[in-house]
N, C-alpha and C positions, 0 to 999 in steps of 0.2 A: 503493501502502500502506499504509497507515495504521499508526501505531508501536505499539508491541506493548507491553499493557498490562504491570500489576506480574506475575509468576508465581509463586505459592502450591504448595509442593511437601509434597505427606500422604503416607501410607504408614504399612507398621508399622517397627517399632526395628530398625535391620538389613536395610531398601531400597536404603540407599545416599543418600539427600536431603540432607543436605551433602554427605559427598564431590559431588553434583552440582548440587546449588544450586551450590557458590561455582564449580566447572568455567562453567558457565549464566551463571552472574555475569559469569563472566572475557572470555565469547565477548558479550556484550552490553554490556559496560561497565557494570555495574551495580552495584549496593553487593547486595551478599551478607548476610544475617541469618539465624544459625540461633534461634526462637528459646529453646530448653533453654539454649542460652548469653548470649542477654539475659537472661532468667532471673536463671539465676549471677550473671553479671556487677554485673545490679541490687540483687543483696540481697548478694552478696560470700562466696554460701556455695552448693556443690555441691546438687543433684539429692535426693542420695540424702540428705545431712540434711537438708532442706528436707523430704522424705518423716519422715523421721525426726518430727523437731519438730514439724511443721503436718501431715501424716498426707497422704493424695493429695489428700486433699478442702481442704484451703492451695495445697496444688502451682498444681490446676486450676484459684481466682479468682488466684495470678499469672500464670498464663495464660491465662486470659480475659484482661485489663488487657494486657500486652503479644503479643497478637496483635491488640489492639485496636487498640493505636497501630501496628503497626511494618505492620498489614495499612493503612496513614493515609497507610502514607509516598509519593513517588511514582518510578518510576525504578526498585524494588527485586526478588531474585529473597529470599524466606520460605520455612528449612525449617523445619517445623515435627515438633514432638512424634509421638511417636507416636498419642494420645491425648487429643489436641488436639481431633479431629470427633467426642468424647464430649457437650463442648456447646452448644447450640444459640445462644451467643452467640458461638464459634468459626469455626461448618460456615458462618451468615449473613453475616456477618465477610470473611470469604473469599472466600465465591461474589460479593457485590455489589460488591468491588472489587480483581477479579483475573482471571487463567488459574486455575484450580486443576488441579490436577496430578499425575495419583493412582501413585507411583510401587510397582506392584507387586511382591509376590516372597512366594516357598513358604516353609510351616513351616523346611523343612531348609533349608534359604537363610537362613533368619534364629537357627539355629541354629548355623550354621561360622561367619558375622559378629558373634554376640554372645559366643562358647564363649569367651573371657577379659576382657570387658568386666564391672566391676566398679562402677560407674556409672547401673545400671538395674537401682531400685528393686525395680522390677516381678518379677524373673528371680529374684533372689533369693533363691531357692529350689530344693526337693529335686526335684523337676518341672518345668523349665524348658519338657519339649518340650510337653506341658501344658497348662500356660497361655499359650505362642503361642498352641496351638491354639485353646483357646477365647477367648483376644480377638481374634482374625479372625475368630471366628466371628460374636462381636457387634459390630465395629469394620468388619468388607469392605463392609456395606450400607454403612454412612455412609460410608466414602471414594463407595466407586460415586455414593451416593445427592450428592455434595459437589460431584467431582471436575465435569470439565468434558473431560479428558482422562483417558486409562490408559496406562497406562507399565511393559508387564513390564524386571524389572532383574538376574531370575533369567539368571545365565553369559553377561552378555556388559557390555563395557568397558563403564568410564562416558562414553567421549567418542561410542559410539555412544546411549546412551540420549540425553544430552545433542544428537547431529543430528535423534532421531527425534523430540524436546518441540520442538525448531525448525521442522520439518516441520512438525510438525502444530497448530501454533500459527499458524505463517504460510498453511498449508491452511484452519485456519478463522476468519480474517480476512477470506482474498483466496479461496474456492472454486472465482473462475476463471483463479488461477493457475497450478493445474495442466493448466485445460484450454487458456489458452491456451498456454501451452509444448508441451503435446502439439498444436496448431493450429501451432504455429512451425512442427515440423520435417517438417508437412506437407505448408503450404502449397507452390506450385511456386516 
């Protein structure tokens, strides 16, 4: 079995990328990075402030630089921001430098998981549900086109999601592993 590649988590806000990424990194004894937190650390300012001062375009430029840096590291798990896939540079860096896992969730779950979060500038509006529906419609095709694996997170524990990711990544790297395991059970 070859070594696992870098693992990059993409998906909408509230899908569990940071929580699952931390668990996954711990399981693999790897360093975990959250691209949004890394941007905040570098800027010394939170994301709402960056959006207020630089607009979404300014934030996305910072995000391109950060994802380029993080995807060049070795033995990492990286959780990206929900809009990272909007830029081709990010999609290309993610696809070329590791295995991309799309953590898929429903708009209903997103609403529940982000209900009290004031650190999401795009949700500071009257009709959060419509914003999430519109973002899903625009971004889901990009998540799918960028990812190697899609894993649903709705009504599942983070540990169950991590186990599924690991199982599926191992199967991608060694498709015969599951056949060998089956044959060993059948062999006399």
